[in-house]
C-alpha positions in Angstrom: 22.5 -31.4 -76.3 23.6 -31.2 -79.9 26.0 -28.5 -80.9 23.7 -27.5 -83.8 20.8 -26.9 -81.4 22.5 -25.0 -78.6 25.5 -23.3 -80.1 27.6 -21.5 -77.5 25.1 -22.3 -74.7 26.8 -25.7 -74.4 29.2 -24.1 -71.9 26.5 -22.2 -70.0 23.5 -24.6 -69.5 23.1 -25.6 -65.8 25.9 -23.1 -64.9 25.7 -19.9 -62.9 25.3 -16.8 -65.1 25.1 -13.1 -64.2 23.6 -10.1 -65.9 25.5 -9.1 -69.1 26.6 -12.7 -69.9 26.0 -13.5 -73.6 24.9 -17.1 -73.6 23.7 -17.6 -77.2 24.5 -16.3 -80.7 21.6 -17.0 -82.9 23.2 -15.7 -86.1 24.2 -19.3 -87.1 20.9 -20.9 -86.0 18.8 -20.3 -89.2 15.3 -21.8 -89.4 15.2 -22.4 -85.6 12.7 -20.7 -83.3 14.2 -20.1 -79.9 11.9 -19.5 -76.9 13.2 -17.3 -74.2 12.0 -17.5 -70.6 12.6 -15.2 -67.6 16.1 -13.8 -67.2 17.0 -13.6 -70.8 16.6 -10.9 -73.6 17.5 -10.6 -77.2 19.7 -7.8 -78.6 20.2 -8.4 -82.3 21.7 -11.9 -82.7 22.9 -12.1 -79.0 20.9 -13.6 -76.2 22.0 -12.1 -72.9 21.3 -12.6 -69.2 19.3 -10.0 -67.2 19.3 -11.7 -63.8 21.7 -13.9 -61.8 21.0 -17.6 -61.6 21.4 -20.9 -63.5 20.8 -21.1 -67.2 18.3 -23.9 -67.9 17.2 -25.6 -71.2 14.3 -27.8 -72.1 13.8 -29.5 -75.4 13.2 -28.6 -78.0 14.2 -25.0 -77.8 13.4 -23.1 -74.5 16.0 -21.3 -72.4 15.5 -19.4 -69.1 17.5 -18.3 -66.1 16.4 -20.1 -62.9 16.9 -18.2 -59.7 15.4 -18.3 -56.2 13.5 -15.1 -55.4 10.2 -14.0 -53.9 9.3 -11.6 -56.7 7.9 -13.2 -59.9 8.4 -11.8 -63.4 5.6 -13.1 -65.7 6.6 -15.0 -68.8 4.4 -16.3 -71.6 3.3 -20.0 -71.1 4.1 -19.9 -67.4 1.5 -21.7 -65.3 0.7 -19.8 -62.2 -1.6 -19.7 -59.1 -3.5 -16.5 -59.0 -5.8 -14.9 -56.5 -8.8 -13.0 -57.8 -8.8 -9.4 -56.3 -11.6 -7.8 -58.4 -14.3 -8.7 -60.9 -15.3 -6.5 -63.8 -17.7 -6.8 -66.7 -15.0 -8.0 -69.2 -12.3 -9.5 -67.0 -11.1 -10.5 -63.6 -8.1 -8.8 -62.0 -5.7 -11.4 -60.6 -2.7 -11.2 -58.2 0.0 -13.5 -59.6 2.8 -12.0 -57.4 4.1 -10.0 -60.3 4.9 -6.3 -60.5 1.4 -5.5 -61.6 -2.0 -7.3 -61.5 -2.9 -9.6 -64.4 -6.2 -9.7 -66.1 -8.3 -12.8 -67.0 -10.9 -12.2 -69.7 -14.3 -13.6 -68.9 -14.2 -15.5 -72.2 -10.8 -17.1 -71.6 -12.4 -20.4 -70.6 -13.3 -23.5 -72.5 -16.6 -22.8 -74.3 -16.7 -19.3 -72.8 -19.5 -17.2 -74.1 -21.4 -14.1 -72.9 -24.1 -16.3 -71.6 -21.7 -18.6 -69.7 -19.6 -16.2 -67.8 -17.9 -17.7 -64.7 -18.4 -16.0 -61.3 -15.4 -15.8 -59.0 -15.6 -14.2 -55.6 -12.7 -12.0 -54.4 -10.1 -14.3 -52.9 -10.7 -17.3 -55.2 -7.6 -19.2 -56.0 -7.2 -20.2 -59.7 -4.7 -22.1 -61.7 -4.1 -20.2 -64.9 -1.7 -19.8 -67.9 0.1 -16.6 -68.9 -0.6 -15.8 -72.5 0.6 -12.2 -73.0 3.3 -10.1 -71.3 3.8 -6.9 -73.2 5.9 -4.1 -71.7 3.8 -1.4 -70.0 0.7 -3.6 -70.0 -0.8 -5.9 -67.5 -0.2 -9.6 -68.2 -3.0 -11.5 -69.7 -4.1 -14.9 -68.4 -6.2 -17.8 -69.7 -7.9 -20.8 -68.1 -7.3 -23.0 -71.2 -4.3 -24.7 -72.7 -2.9 -24.0 -76.2 -5.7 -26.1 -77.7 -8.5 -24.1 -76.0 -9.3 -26.9 -73.5 -9.7 -26.4 -69.8 -7.3 -29.2 -69.0 -6.2 -28.7 -65.4 -6.9 -25.0 -65.3 -9.6 -23.3 -63.3 -10.5 -22.6 -59.7 -9.0 -24.6 -56.9 -11.5 -25.4 -54.2 -10.7 -26.2 -50.5 -7.2 -27.2 -49.7 -4.3 -25.0 -48.5 -2.1 -22.6 -50.4 1.3 -21.4 -49.3 4.0 -19.2 -50.8 7.6 -20.1 -51.5 10.5 -18.9 -53.6 10.3 -19.2 -57.4 13.3 -21.4 -57.3 11.6 -24.0 -55.1 8.5 -23.9 -57.3 10.6 -24.6 -60.3 12.2 -27.5 -58.5 8.8 -28.9 -57.7 7.8 -28.7 -61.3 11.1 -30.2 -62.6 11.5 -33.7 -64.1 12.1 -36.2 -62.7 9.6 -35.8 -59.9 10.8 -33.8 -56.9 12.1 -36.3 -54.2 9.8 -35.0 -51.5 6.7 -35.3 -53.7 7.8 -38.7 -55.0 8.5 -40.3 -51.6 5.5 -38.8 -49.8 3.3 -39.8 -52.7 4.1 -43.4 -52.1 2.6 -43.3 -48.6 0.2 -40.4 -48.5 -2.7 -39.4 -50.7 -2.8 -35.8 -51.6 -3.4 -33.4 -54.6 -1.0 -30.6 -55.5 -0.9 -27.7 -57.9 2.3 -25.7 -58.3 2.5 -22.3 -59.8 5.9 -21.2 -61.2 5.2 -17.9 -59.5 6.1 -19.3 -56.1 2.7 -20.6 -54.9 1.8 -24.2 -54.0 -1.7 -25.6 -53.4 -2.3 -28.8 -51.5 -5.4 -30.8 -50.7 -6.0 -34.1 -48.9 -8.7 -35.9 -47.0 -6.9 -35.2 -43.7 -5.7 -31.8 -42.6 -2.7 -33.5 -40.9 -1.6 -34.8 -44.3 -1.7 -31.3 -45.8 0.4 -30.0 -42.9 3.0 -32.8 -43.2 3.4 -32.4 -47.0 3.6 -28.5 -46.8 6.2 -28.6 -44.0 8.3 -31.2 -45.9 8.2 -29.1 -49.1 9.2 -25.9 -47.2 12.0 -27.6 -45.5 13.4 -29.1 -48.7 14.7 -26.0 -50.4 18.0 -25.9 -48.6 18.6 -29.6 -48.7 20.3 -31.8 -51.3 18.5 -34.6 -53.0 20.0 -37.1 -50.6 19.1 -35.0 -47.6 15.5 -34.6 -48.8 15.1 -38.4 -49.1 16.5 -38.9 -45.6 14.2 -36.2 -44.2 11.1 -37.9 -45.8 12.2 -41.3 -44.6 12.5 -40.1 -41.0 9.1 -38.4 -41.3 7.5 -41.5 -42.6 9.0 -43.6 -39.8 7.8 -41.1 -37.2 4.3 -41.4 -38.6 4.5 -45.3 -38.7 3.8 -45.2 -42.4 6.9 -47.3 -43.4 5.0 -50.6 -43.7 
């Protein structure tokens, strides 16, 4: 990372940080827009840490603190898996594992109109994007990308959903591809959707494939990259899929 982009964060990115740490001084970063994710807050020109974890950075300008926890704190532009808990005239109430329920406006869909309102039963699993997180208000969701297109967002039918820590979900969404998903994807056919809020959805033609992939993902959190690849290799050998 260039010094002009990151300033003092050069010494903090990918390192453990704790609440109170000041990781960035933006006073000398004129004409740059910095995006702050979970675990960070701005106080004047100082960007400080609000929860323990590792400071992460993605180009061009987003910073966040990555930690492994069960509770999810919504952040704008997060992609999450939500469960519909109620349906109202103007919106759906959705559980996204946050401190409060989020709401999904009935018009927050590609081509959404009053004549074309989707119908979701209670318990429907949906892949959505967080678009607003104002203090004291319920987070707002959308089933479109920044261009107003449905893209991959919407209800997830069939399949199996399980919950994990937010740390594991971030690892599954990281680049390069998570070793477990990469290696199993070479031998097995399955679909997956990962919410940054600690929910994972899997679907495959065979229920046994879903069980295998889900268990491998769950067991991977405490393993190193090398250990993950060894685990998958042994799993593939036990299933006679190594050919």
